N, C-alpha and C positions, 0 to 999 in steps of 0.2 A: 791496429794490428791486423796482420794477414793471415788468411786461412792457415798457410804454411806453418806460421808461427804459434797458432792455436794447437794445429796438431803437433808439433813439435813437444810443446808444453803438456798436452795431454798424454804423449809417449812417455816423456820423461816422467812424469807422474806415476805412470802405471809400472813403469820399470823400478823406479824408485821404491814404492811402497812394495814389490816382490822381494828386494832386496833386504827391506826392513823385515818383512813377515818371515823370510826362511831365517833370518840371523836370529829372530826371538825363537823361533820353533828349534834350532839348533841348541841355543841354552838351555831350554826347558827339557827337552827330551835328552840330551847329554847329561844333564845334572841328574836327572830321577834315574837314568839308566845305569850310570856309574854308582849311585848310592845303593841300588838294588840287583846289580849283576845282569841287568835285562839286555840280553844279545840283540832283542828284536827292536827295544828302542834305540841302543847304540846305532843299529844297522840304519834305522830311519833317521837318526841325527845325521850319520855319514851320506847317507843320500840326500840330505838338505844341504850338506856342505857343497858337494857339487851343484844343485840346484841354485846356492848362492852366487857360485862362480860364474853359472850361466846367466842369471839375472843383472850381474855386474857386466858381464860382456854387452848383455843386450842394452843395459843403460847407457855404458860409454861409447859402443859402436853402433847400435841401431839407429840412435838419432841422428847419426850423420846422415842417414837417409832422406834427411829433410833439408839437407844444404841445398843452396841453389846451385845450379849448372855454374862450372867455372873452366878456365882455360885447360886444366888438367883432365875434368871429366866434364865435356861440353854435353854429354846426354843426360847428365844428373847423376844421382848417387842412388838410384832404386836398387840396384842389384845389391847394396850392402844389408839391406833388410833380410832377404831369404838366405843371405851368407849367415848372419846370426841366427837366424831360424835352423838352418842346417847344422850350425855348432850345437844348438839346444837339442835337436832330435838326436844328433850322435850321443851326447851326454845322457839322455834318458835310454837310448838303446844300450849303451854301456852299463848303465846303472841296472838296467834290468837283468843283464846277463850275471852281473855280481850278486844280484839279489838270488837269482837262479842257483849258483855257485854255493852261497851261504845256505840256502835251504836244502841242498843237496848235503851238504857238510851237515847240518843239523839231522837230517833223516839218518846218515851213516854212524855219527857218533852220538847223537842225541845232545838235549841242551840241560843247561843248569841255571835256573833261575828262580829267585823268591819272591813270593808273590807279595804285593802290598797295594792298596786302594790308591796310592799315589801313581802307579803304573798306569791305570786307567784314568786318572785325572789328567796325565801328561799327555796320553793319546787323545782323549777327548779334547784337549787344549789344542793338540796339533790339528786334528779334524777341522775344527772351528776355524783356526788360524788360516788353513788351506782353502776352506771354502769360502771365507769372505774374499781371500786374495783371488780365487777364481770368478767370484762374482763381479769384483771391482774390475779386473783386467777385462773381463768379457764386457761390462758394461762400457768401460772406456772404448773398447775396440769396436763398438757397433758401427762409431762415426769414423775412426781411423782405418779400419779392414787390414791391419797389420798384420804381416805373417810371423814376425817375431813375437808380437803379444799373443797371437794365436798359439804358438809353441809354448809361452809360457803359461798361458792358460790350462792348456792340456797337460803340462807339467804338475800343475796344481791340483789337477783331476786324479793324476798319478800317484801322488803324494797322499792324498785321501785313501786311495785303494790300499797303498802299502800301510798305511796306518791302520785301517780296518783289519788287514791281515795279522798287524801286530796285536790288536785287541783279542782276536780270535786266538792268537798263540798265548796271551796272558790270562785269558779266559780257561784255556786247555789246562795251564799250570793249576789254576784255581780247582780245577774238576779232576785233575790227575791224570789227563792227557797232554802231557808236554809235546808231543809230536804233533799237535795241530798247528804249532807255531811253523814248523818247516814247510809242513802241506800246504797251508794256507799261502806262505811267502813264495812258493814255486807256481802256485796258479797264478798269484798277483805278477810274478816276475815275466810270466809269457805275455800277459796283457801289456806291461809296461815296454818289453822288446817291441812288441806290435806296433806301438804307438809311436816309438822312436823310430822306427823304418819307415812307418807312413810319412811322419814329419818331414825326414830327411828325403825321402823319395820326392814327394809333392816339392820341395825346394829346390832339390838338383835340377829337377824341371825348369823352374824360374831362371836359374842361372846358366843354364846351356842353352837357352833358346828355344825349348820344345814349343811344339804346336799344339794349339788347344783343341777341343774335342771338335769332331766333324759339325755339329751342331752350332758352335760359334763361327765355324767358316761359313756355314750356309747363311747365317744371319748377317754376315759382312756383304755376301753377295747379292742377296735379297735387297737389302739398304742400298746398296748402288743401283740396282735394276729399278727401283721403285723411282728414280729420278726420270722425268719424261724425256730428257735429252741423250739419255744413255743407249747405246745400241749394243753393247756388248761389253764383257769384262774378261780380261785374261791375265796370265802372269801374276795370279794373286797369292801372295805370302802372307800368313798370319803367324806371329811368333811371339813368345814372352820375352819382355825386355826386362829383367826383374819381375815383379809381382803384377806389372802390367802388360797389356798385349801392343803390339805396333804391327801396322798394316801398311803392306807395299802393294800397289796394284795399278796394272793399265786399263784404262777405260776408254773406250770407243765412242765418238759423236761424229755428227756430220763433219767431213772436211771442208765444208764451206762456211762453216760457222765462223762469226766475226772474232777476232781476237779477244776483245773486252768481255764479250758474252761467254766465250772459252774460259776465261780467267775466273768469270763469276760461277759458271758450273762446278770447275775445280775447287773452288772455295767452300762452296755449298756441300759437296761429297765431303771434303775433308771435316767440315763442321759436322755432319750427320755421323760420320763414323766415329769421332771422338766423344760424341755424346752415347755410343755404345757403351754398355756395363763392361768394364775392364779394360777398355781400350784408351791407352795412355796418348798414342800419337798416330798420325796417318801421312801418308803420302801417295798421292794420285798423280799418275802420269796420262795425259790426254792423248789419245791417238785417232787420226783419222778413220772413220770405219771403211772397211771394204777394200783396204790395200794388202792385207794378208802377209805382213811381213813376220810376225810373230809365228812361234811354235804353235799348231793347233792344239787346243785344251778342249774337247767337247762338252765336259762337263760344266766349262763358263762361259762358252760360246753365247 
């Protein structure tokens, strides 16, 4: 079995476990919430319905990122993964806004809920369920480094935060302060919206081919200059192609270098660049030094 097949299996397992975990959470919280009229539990269950949809999308769509390049996608399917993560991030942000709206409604019009120990038991189950999902997804993603699974793990944490807010609300009912529910919900909703926006922003950069941070560009230049045959570096472009980086660069070498030796230098440089963290592919063009036919780039010469 190849590494790609192993990664695909690991991704599928993690996404499938998220689907199952969210489905169980919906059943437990929905049943208890309906039985005792708890808006907090019903809202948390509704939140998980959207999470379930996101998990299914990641399961079905995200694993396509491990498909091999083909005639219709000659550069592979890497961009499918940040696209699924962008979908999850958008879902998280929308859920956060909905939670903020529901919290505002509770503050304006009050809440009506009957206390029962089963409410706390259901929320404790939900928190444990989401923590196990978070732990498992993060553990699998340590080797995969998948942006889609990273988004699902972040969503699991958000579910824990919303369930804790629901616990505060239920305890508020027990202690005679039912407004604690919408207050806690409003605070958590802001965190959820922030998480969704950050996940979406990061994956938009992956999709539109944004440049990495300046430190990464400097590392690429230093890697090229470390080769003893390199006289200069120019026309360097480093950008995201999906969640991995692609490097395009012109490198100056001795114009009298034998062709076979120049080929070996180019191959070595490509291998060194591909060994850098996050670099998926590299394209190196060799130029004879000193002819000055390119646009001057003082920071790269």
